[in-house]
N, C-alpha and C positions, 0 to 999 in steps of 0.2 A: 262092701262096708268095711271100714278100717277098724282094727282092734285098738283098744286103749293101750297107750304105752305102759310098760311095766312100771309099777310104783315101788320105789325103794325108800325106806325110812331109816333115819339115823337117830339113835337114842344116845344123847350126849350127857355125860355126868362127870362129877368130880368128887373125890373123897379126901378126907383129912386123916392122917395117920400119925403115930408117934407123939401123941399128946399135942397135936397141932404143929409139929415141927416139919411135917412132910405132907405133900399133896400129890395126888395122881389123878389124871383125867383119863376117861375112856369113852370110846364111841363104838357102838354096835350097829351095824347096818343089817337090815332085814328086808325080806320081801313083804308084801301086804299080809301074808299069813304069819308073819313074824319068824320065819325060818332064818337062821343066821347066815349071812353072806360074807361078812367081813368084820373083824374086830381090831381096833387099834387102841393102844394106851400109851401114855407118856411114861418116861422114866420118873423116878421119884424127884419131886421138885422140893428142895430143902433150902428155903431162904436163909441167908446169914443174919446175924443179929443186926448188922448195919442195914441190910435191906429191910428188915422188919421196922427199924426206926425210921428210915427214910420214907417208906411207903405208908406206914401207919395203918389207918383204917382202909386204905386203898389196896392193901396187899392182896386180899382174897380176890378182889375185882381184877387186879393185874394178872394174877396167876390163872384165874378162870378164863379170862378173855384172851390175853396175849400168849401165855405160855402153855395153855391147855386147849381151849376151844378152837381158836383159829388154826393152831398147828395141827390138831387132829383132823379137822375138816379138810385142810389143804392136802393132807396125805392120803385121803380116801381114794381108792381105785374105782369105786362105784359112784356114779352120779346119782345123788339122792333127790327125791321129790319133796321131802319134808324132814325138818330136823325137830325132834321133840326133846325138851329139856325139863328139868325139875328145879334148877337153880336160876333165880331171876338174873343173876350176873351175866348169864349167857345171852340174854336178849340184846345186850349192848353190841354184840358182834354182828347183828343182822345187817346194819348198813354196809358192812364190808364183805358179806357173802351173798351170793346170788339166790340161795335157797331160803324159802320161808322158814322161820323158827317159831315154834309155838311152845310157850311155857304151860306145862300141864300142872294145874293146881289141884291139890288133894285136901280133903277134909280130915279132921282128926281121926276118923274111923278108917282112913286109908282109901276112900273112894274118890273118884274124880269129881272135883267141885267146879271145874271150869277150865277154860284155856284163855290165854292172852298172848299178846305179841308186843313187839317194839311199838311205841306210840306212832311212829311214822309209817307203820305197815299194817295198820288195823284191818284194812280190807282183805288181808291174807287169811284171816280167820274164816270168812265165809267160803273161800276157795278150798279150805282144808276140811270143811264139814263132812263131805262125803267120805273122805278117807277115814276120818275119825269114826263115823258111823260104821264103816266096814270093819274097823278094828274092834269095836265094842270095848267095854270096860276092861276086860281081861287083857286083850291085846294091846291096849293103850298103856297099861301100867306094868304088867308082868315083865316085859323086856328090860325095864329099868332095874329090876331085881337081878337079872342076869348080868347086866353091865356092872352093877355094884359088886356082885360076887366075883366077877372076872377081874375087876380092878383090885379087890382085896387079895385074890390069889396071886396076881402079878406082883403085888407089893410083898407078900409073904415070900415069894420065890425070887425077889429082887430082879425081876425081869427088866432088862434095859439099864440096870445100874452098873456103874463101873466097879470092877473087882479090885 
């Protein structure tokens, strides 16, 4: 009897800093028990005033997708089974990555209220159901707090920023 292949999860997130003038993305890879295996984060992304004018309302989408999400996922050393996100903008990168991406939706009380995916990949939700059941509520949400805290620490310590 063959054993199931190891399941690795990527928790992808992005945060805003400096009153909206800077952004940083981060990705935590864990095993199914949510033990950390790998962490990557972007350097601070600080759009110029011209870029803000030219991108307008598309700025966050551009930063999330092109400058953060795709870049972080491409640099992972671990082949992940599932990418979990909390920002809807990350769903747009699903057509250009091989791994399923699920948006974890939360209710105002901080509990999981559902999951969704890119409209062209709805069938992936059923395939991820067993993984989500294994994680449970705590395992599904708590690693996002770790990613968020690690991104904040990286920003405070200017990790990756030019000196």
